[in-house]
N, C-alpha and C positions, 0 to 999 in steps of 0.2 A: 846553829851557826848565825842566822840572821838576828836572833835575839841577843846574842853575845856582841855582834857587831853594832847593833842599835845601842846597847848599854855602853859599849866602849866609846861611842861617838856622842851619845846623848848626855851622859853624866858630866863629861868635861864642859860641854856647851852650857848646861844649866849651871854648873859651878862657876864658870867664868861670868855668866850673866848675873848671877847673884853677887859676886864680888864687885862687879862694875856698878850694879844698882846700889849696893851698900856704900860704895865710895861716893857716888853721886848724891845719895841721900845725906851723907855726912857733910859734903860740900855745900849743899843747899841749906842745911841746918846752920852751918857756920856762917854762911853769907847773909842769912836773915836774922841772925842773933845781933841785937844792938850792941855797939861798942860802948866804951866808957864815955866818950864824948857825946854820943847820941842820947844817952840816958838823962842828961841834964835838961836844959831848957829846950822846948821845941822851937824850930826856926821856921821862918816864912819860906814857902817854896819859891824857887827861882826857875823861870822858864828860859831855856836856852834854845835859840834857833840853830838848827843843825846839830852836828855832833858836839861833844863836850868841848867848849871853847875857852875854858879857864886858862889863864896864862901858865906857861910851862916854867916851873922853878926847879932849882937843883933838888929840893926836897921831893918834888913831884916825880922827877926822874928816878931818884933813889927808891921811892915807894913803888914805882912801876917795876924797877929792876928786882926788888925783893919779891913782889907778887909773881913775876914771870919765873924767877928762879925757883920759888916754891912750887909753882905749877909744874915746871919742867921736872923737878926732882920727884914730886909725887907721882906724876905720870910715868916717869922712868921706872920707879920702884914698883908701881902697880903692874906695868908691862913685864918686868922681870919676874914678879910673882906668878903671873899667868904663864910665862915661858917655862919656868921651872916646874910648875904643876903639870903643864902639858908634857914636858919631857919625862917626868917621873911617872905620871899616871897614864899617859896615852902612847906617845910615840916611841920612846926608848931608842932613839937614833944614835948615831955615833957621838963620841965624846966631844968632838969639835963643835957640836951644835950649840951648847951652852956658851962656850967662849965666843963664838961668832955672834950669837944673839946679844951678849953683853957689849961687845966691842962695836958691832954694827949699829946698835941703837944709840950708843954713846957718840959715835961718829955722826949719826943723823942729828942728834941734839947739838953737837958742836958746829954743824953747818947751819942748822935752822936758827939758832940763837942769834948769831951775828946778822943774818938776813932780816930777822924780825926787828932787831935793834936798829938797823939802818933804815928799814921801812918806817918804823915809829919816829925816828929822828927826822926823816924827810917830811913826813906828814904833819908832825906836831911842831918841830923846831923851826920850820920855814913857812908856817901858815901865814904869817904876817906879810910875807913877800908876794903871795899869790892872791890873797883875799883879805878883806877887812872883816873881822868877826863882829857880829852884833849880838848884844846880850840884852834881853828884856827882863824886867822884874815884874812879877805878879803883885799887884797891890790889893788893897781892900776894895770891896765892891763900890763902884762909882768913882774910883780914883783914876782909872785908866792905867795904861802901862807906860812907864818911862824908861829911858835908857840909862844904864849905869856904866 
């Protein structure tokens, strides 16, 4: 009995761990792969004091929205794969379990996305009202740093 219980608990945990580690490895590989713009000429490094203080543009917000939407969709799909595997391989609880998992997680994303967007807008969109960003540029040795 205990070996069956151990197998029924241990196998899904190891499977879930492997799925998450593979997803993280793929994400790390994709994030470190150079894009088409980075393959051309190398650029001089820019030192920024504090968090990323580049001006916010419409293209920047669009790029942020695409990245957040992709992350949310990927995370939601990965969570649903884990829930379905758990349901069919381990728990076999009532039929409403899957439906409530799908709708509950979708509701959570629907609440979290606007809160994240509002927090991002408040911290990035109104930064100029609360503080003046400073940006320094790394120069060649002996040049010192100037402001741009």
